[in-house]
C-alpha positions in Angstrom: 46.4 21.5 -5.0 42.7 21.9 -5.9 41.3 25.4 -5.3 37.7 25.7 -4.5 35.2 28.7 -4.3 32.5 28.0 -1.8 29.3 30.0 -2.1 28.5 30.4 0.8 29.6 29.3 4.4 26.4 28.8 6.1 26.2 26.0 8.5 26.5 23.2 6.0 28.6 25.3 3.6 31.3 26.0 6.2 31.2 22.3 7.2 31.6 21.1 3.7 34.3 23.8 3.2 36.1 22.6 6.4 36.1 19.0 4.9 37.5 20.1 1.7 40.4 21.9 3.6 41.0 18.7 5.6 41.2 16.9 2.2 44.1 19.3 1.1 42.3 21.7 -0.9 42.4 25.5 -0.8 38.9 26.9 -0.1 38.1 30.4 -1.0 34.9 32.3 0.0 33.7 36.0 -0.7 32.8 37.9 2.4 31.2 40.7 0.5 27.8 41.2 2.1 28.1 38.4 4.5 27.3 38.6 8.1 29.8 38.4 11.0 28.5 34.9 11.9 29.4 33.7 8.5 32.9 35.2 8.8 33.4 33.4 12.1 32.3 30.2 10.4 34.6 30.4 7.3 37.6 31.5 9.5 37.0 28.6 11.8 36.8 26.3 8.9 40.1 27.4 7.5 38.8 29.1 4.5 40.5 32.0 2.9 38.5 35.3 2.1 38.8 36.7 -1.4 38.2 40.3 -2.5 35.5 39.4 -5.2 33.7 36.4 -6.8 35.7 37.2 -10.1 39.0 36.9 -8.2 38.1 33.8 -6.4 36.9 31.9 -9.7 39.9 33.1 -11.6 42.0 30.9 -9.5 39.5 28.1 -8.9 39.0 24.5 -10.2 35.8 24.0 -8.5 32.9 26.3 -7.6 30.4 25.0 -5.0 27.1 26.4 -4.3 25.5 25.8 -1.1 23.0 28.3 -0.2 19.1 28.4 0.6 17.3 26.9 -2.3 15.2 30.0 -3.4 18.9 31.7 -4.0 20.3 28.9 -6.0 19.6 30.2 -9.4 20.7 33.8 -8.7 24.1 32.2 -7.3 24.5 30.2 -10.4 23.7 33.3 -12.6 26.6 35.2 -10.9 29.0 32.5 -11.7 27.9 32.0 -15.2 28.1 35.7 -15.9 32.1 35.5 -15.1 34.6 33.9 -17.5 34.8 30.7 -15.5 35.5 27.5 -17.3 35.9 25.2 -14.2 33.4 23.0 -12.7 30.3 24.4 -11.2 28.6 22.2 -8.5 25.1 23.0 -7.3 24.7 21.2 -4.0 21.5 22.7 -3.0 18.0 21.1 -2.2 16.3 22.0 -5.4 14.1 20.4 -7.9 15.4 18.6 -10.9 13.9 21.2 -13.3 15.7 24.1 -11.5 18.9 22.1 -11.7 18.3 21.6 -15.5 17.7 25.4 -15.8 21.1 26.1 -14.0 22.9 23.8 -16.3 21.7 25.6 -19.3 23.3 28.9 -17.8 26.7 27.1 -18.3 26.0 25.2 -21.5 27.8 27.8 -23.9 30.5 28.8 -21.4 32.9 25.8 -21.2 32.1 25.1 -17.5 31.4 21.6 -16.4 28.2 21.3 -14.4 27.6 18.9 -11.5 24.3 18.2 -9.7 24.9 17.6 -6.1 22.9 16.7 -2.9 24.1 16.6 0.6 22.5 13.9 2.9 23.0 14.0 6.6 24.2 16.6 9.2 26.9 19.2 8.6 30.1 17.1 8.5 31.9 18.6 11.5 33.0 17.5 14.9 33.3 13.8 13.7 29.8 13.6 12.2 29.7 12.2 8.7 27.6 13.2 5.7 27.3 12.1 2.0 27.3 14.0 -1.3 25.6 12.5 -4.0 26.5 13.6 -7.5 25.4 13.4 -11.1 26.3 15.0 -14.3 29.7 15.7 -15.7 32.1 12.9 -15.0 35.2 15.1 -15.1 33.6 17.3 -12.5 32.2 14.4 -10.3 35.8 12.9 -10.3 37.3 16.1 -9.2 34.8 16.4 -6.3 35.6 12.8 -5.3 39.2 13.5 -5.1 38.8 16.9 -3.1 36.8 15.0 -0.5 38.8 11.7 -0.4 39.5 10.6 3.1 37.2 13.2 4.7 34.0 13.0 6.6 32.0 13.8 3.5 31.6 10.7 1.5 31.1 11.4 -2.3 28.9 9.0 -4.2 28.6 9.2 -7.9 25.3 8.2 -9.3 26.5 7.8 -12.9 23.2 9.4 -14.1 22.5 12.8 -15.7 22.0 16.2 -14.5 18.8 16.3 -12.3 19.2 12.9 -10.8 20.9 14.1 -7.5 18.5 16.5 -7.1 15.6 14.2 -7.7 17.0 11.8 -4.9 17.3 14.8 -2.6 13.5 15.8 -3.2 12.4 12.2 -2.8 14.4 11.8 0.6 13.6 15.4 1.8 9.9 15.0 0.8 9.5 12.2 3.4 12.1 13.3 5.8 10.9 16.9 6.4 7.3 16.2 6.2 7.6 13.4 8.6 9.2 15.6 11.1 6.7 18.2 10.6 3.8 15.7 10.9 5.4 14.3 14.2 5.2 18.0 15.6 1.6 18.2 14.7 0.8 14.9 16.2 2.5 15.6 19.4 0.8 18.9 19.6 -2.6 17.2 19.1 -2.0 14.6 21.8 -0.7 17.3 24.2 -3.9 19.3 23.5 -5.9 16.3 24.8 -3.6 15.1 27.5 -2.4 11.9 26.0 1.1 13.0 25.1 2.8 10.0 27.1 0.4 7.5 25.6 1.2 8.6 22.1 5.0 8.1 22.7 4.1 4.6 23.9 2.1 3.7 20.9 4.8 5.1 18.7 7.3 2.8 20.1 5.3 -0.2 18.6 5.7 1.4 15.1 8.2 0.1 12.4 11.3 2.4 12.1 12.0 1.3 8.5 9.0 3.0 6.7 11.0 4.6 3.8 13.2 1.6 3.3 9.9 -0.9 3.1 8.7 -0.2 -0.5 7.3 -3.8 -0.5 4.5 -2.6 2.0 3.2 0.1 -0.4 0.7 -2.2 -2.3 -0.8 -2.6 1.2 -1.1 1.1 1.6 -2.9 1.4 -1.8 -5.2 -1.6 -0.9 -6.4 0.1 2.2 -6.5 3.8 1.0 -10.2 3.6 0.5 -10.8 3.4 4.2 -7.8 5.2 5.3 -8.8 8.4 3.4 -11.9 8.9 5.6 -9.8 8.4 8.5 -7.8 11.3 7.4 -10.8 13.5 7.2 -11.5 12.8 10.8 -7.9 13.6 11.8 -8.2 16.9 9.9 -11.4 17.7 11.8 -9.8 16.8 15.1 -6.7 19.0 14.4 -8.9 22.0 13.3 -10.9 21.8 16.5 -7.6 21.8 18.5 -6.4 24.9 16.6 -3.9 23.0 14.7 -3.5 22.8 10.8 -5.5 20.2 9.2 -3.9 20.7 6.0 -1.5 17.8 6.1 -4.3 15.2 6.9 -6.5 16.6 4.3 -3.7 16.4 1.7 -3.0 12.9 2.7 -6.6 11.9 2.0 -6.6 13.6 -1.4 -3.5 11.5 -2.3 -5.3 8.3 -1.1 -8.1 9.0 -3.3 -5.8 8.2 -6.2 -5.8 4.7 -5.0 -9.6 4.5 -4.4 -10.2 2.0 -7.2 -7.4 -0.3 -5.9 -9.5 -1.4 -2.9 -8.1 -4.8 -1.1 -5.5 -5.2 -4.3 -2.9 -6.3 -1.8 -0.8 -8.2 -4.6 -0.8 -5.0 -6.8 2.6 -4.6 -8.5 4.7 -1.6 -7.3 4.9 0.1 -10.8 1.1 0.0 -10.8 1.0 1.5 -7.3 3.3 4.4 -8.5 1.4 4.8 -11.9 -1.8 5.4 -10.1 -0.2 8.0 -7.9 1.1 9.8 -11.2 -2.1 9.7 -13.0 -5.0 9.0 -10.6 -6.5 6.8 -13.2 -10.1 5.7 -12.3 -9.8 7.5 -8.9 -11.8 10.3 -9.3 -10.6 13.9 -8.3 -7.5 14.2 -6.4 -8.6 17.5 -4.9 -12.2 16.6 -3.3 -13.2 13.2 -1.7 -16.0 11.5 -3.4 -19.2 10.7 -1.8 -18.4 7.0 -1.6 -14.8 7.6 0.0 -16.6 9.6 2.8 -19.2 6.8 3.2 -16.7 3.8 3.7 
């Protein structure tokens, strides 16, 4: 039987732990300093309380970290500071560079390190989620075995440490920003009494924006005239007492494509290259006079 230490049973952690229990694993957690709500979640998930982290790790094959991103390195240090030679899995929403720093903590300690990223809702109550993994192959295989037949589907990326985190950052950068922008847009429409009309117009929009990479050259080609529109959006938001930062930042990004006016057939690698470097676009921080004039 696989034994796993889960750090810690938050909403996502408890659901992941529950799936591991369903897969036949023994799942341990450390209640020291945790809230009553955490205790209830862990018990409901079928996890076993352990007296200390050292005791839990001493009998564990896997240590899975699922915590707020800002706490990820501290949790990793706690594990790395103990004589643990199993598989350490960081499944938090962190940057690839942070993940690489975490891997270094274990580089001389004999523990295998796996970079993980969870996609979807907490897998409980029939809901399904996926766990993408990169890094140590032995560790990836151990995770796949632990969750086989459960509502947490494991996908091996066959790529180095940092790849799963990069995938999470790319996905979350769109998903979370899009939801936030939607809130701002609805607040602006409500302030002007056109909330129902906004929904009506939104229903005509494509739903596959993130999957349609072929459309991105068209975005770059139009950025020279979309950027000034974003400045108008920013001003409208500010006048309504709403944050204009998102629209202003969007305009700044678009300036990196300013020199690509009407290049609708631009290859995708070039579209991305101009985002990285801003070559020929002027400042990415302030709009040029020409950009405002279009």
